[in-house]
Structures are given as C-alpha cells and as structure tokens.
C-alpha positions in Angstrom: -21.9 20.7 -5.6 -18.5 22.6 -6.1 -16.3 21.6 -9.0 -13.0 20.4 -7.6 -9.9 20.7 -8.7 -6.8 18.6 -7.4 -3.6 20.2 -6.3 -0.8 18.3 -7.3 1.6 19.8 -4.5 -0.2 18.7 -1.6 -0.2 15.3 0.3 -2.0 14.3 3.3 -0.7 11.8 6.0 -2.9 10.2 7.9 -1.4 8.3 10.7 -4.2 7.7 13.1 -7.6 5.9 13.5 -9.3 9.7 13.7 -8.5 13.0 14.2 -6.8 14.4 17.1 -6.2 12.3 20.7 -9.6 12.4 22.1 -12.1 9.4 22.6 -12.1 7.5 19.6 -15.9 8.3 18.7 -14.8 11.8 18.8 -11.9 11.0 16.7 -14.0 9.6 13.9 -16.6 12.2 14.3 -13.6 15.2 13.7 -12.3 13.2 10.7 -15.8 12.5 8.9 -16.5 16.2 9.3 -13.0 17.1 7.9 -13.2 14.9 5.0 -16.6 15.9 3.8 -15.6 19.4 4.5 -12.3 18.5 2.0 -14.6 17.0 -0.6 -17.0 20.4 -0.5 -13.7 22.3 -1.1 -12.1 23.8 -4.3 -9.1 21.9 -4.1 -8.3 18.4 -2.9 -5.1 17.1 -2.2 -3.2 14.9 -4.8 -2.6 12.3 -2.5 -3.4 11.0 1.0 -1.3 8.4 2.3 -2.3 6.4 5.2 0.3 4.3 7.7 0.4 3.1 11.3 -3.5 3.3 12.8 -4.7 5.2 10.0 -4.8 2.0 7.7 -8.0 1.3 9.9 -9.3 3.7 8.4 -9.8 2.2 4.7 -11.3 -1.3 5.5 -14.8 -2.1 6.0 -16.5 -0.9 9.0 -14.9 2.1 8.9 -16.8 5.4 9.8 -15.6 7.1 6.9 -15.3 4.9 4.3 -17.9 6.6 1.9 -16.0 10.2 2.4 -12.9 8.3 1.1 -14.7 6.7 -1.7 -15.7 10.0 -2.7 -12.4 11.4 -2.2 -10.9 8.4 -4.9 -13.8 9.0 -7.3 -12.9 12.8 -7.7 -9.1 11.9 -8.9 -7.4 11.5 -5.2 -4.8 9.0 -5.1 -5.4 6.9 -1.7 -2.0 5.1 -0.8 -1.9 2.2 1.8 1.1 1.1 3.6 1.0 -2.8 2.9 3.4 -3.3 6.0 0.8 -1.6 8.3 -1.9 -4.0 7.0 -0.1 -6.9 7.3 0.5 -5.8 11.1 -3.1 -5.5 11.6 -4.5 -8.3 9.7 -6.1 -6.1 7.7 -5.3 -7.0 4.3 -8.5 -9.0 3.4 -10.6 -6.1 4.5 -9.7 -3.2 2.3 -12.4 -1.1 0.5 -10.5 1.8 -0.7 -7.4 3.1 -2.3 -4.1 1.1 -3.2 -2.2 -1.0 -1.3 1.5 0.0 -1.7 4.4 0.2 0.5 6.7 2.9 2.1 8.5 3.8 -1.3 5.1 4.8 -2.6 4.4 7.1 0.5 7.8 8.5 0.0 7.7 9.1 -3.7 4.1 11.2 -2.8 6.0 13.3 -0.5 9.0 13.8 -2.5 6.2 15.2 -5.7 4.6 17.3 -2.7 5.6 20.8 -2.5 3.4 20.5 0.9 2.6 17.6 3.4 0.3 18.2 5.7 -0.3 15.1 8.7 -3.3 14.8 10.3 
C-alpha cells in the first residue's frame, strides 16, 4: 500500500449522492471506484466537504462508508453540512466525518488553492 501525503491546498466538494448523472447504481459505483483509487494514490486532499445530496454518502447504508472511513483515518477532514442533514432528516444516521455549517465549508474553500467539485 502506498504511503499517502495530505495536500493541504486541495479540497473536494461532493454535492451528489454518487458521481455523474446516470442511474443511482452507476453513480454509487463510480464514487466507490473514485474513492478507492484516491485512497491508493500518493496524495490525498486536505478535506472533503459534503452538502446537498452529498450528505447521503456519510450516513448508515451508504455504499462508500468504508472508503470514507479509510480516508478519515488517513487524515482527510470530512466536513458535513448540518443544514442538509437536517433537511433530509439524517442527523442521527451520520457514520463518519464532522458535522459543521456552511461557515466550515467556506473556510475549507478559502484555505484551499484548488477546489474540485465531484
């Protein structure tokens, strides 16, 4: 397994319950592959911010929970939008990451030199 380093200037934004705009099964599969390859890469982002439908990936039953737990264990900050969790009624189902507000998302973006939206 590759030893990872954290790139403090990169933040990922996950705003969908998967990746792309295909069937939900394909979206989940693509996100799983993306996160697995990210874990195996040499460089990891400083943070991943989850908002809108993206918060559905950090709760029980998510098909990518194991990958997200692995990223968090490697030092990637996972920031989850409290407003979005409340909107979907998911506050009690969060399994990984830190619940924050939009202020936390903005702060992560300002610190980043590069923001990538998935």
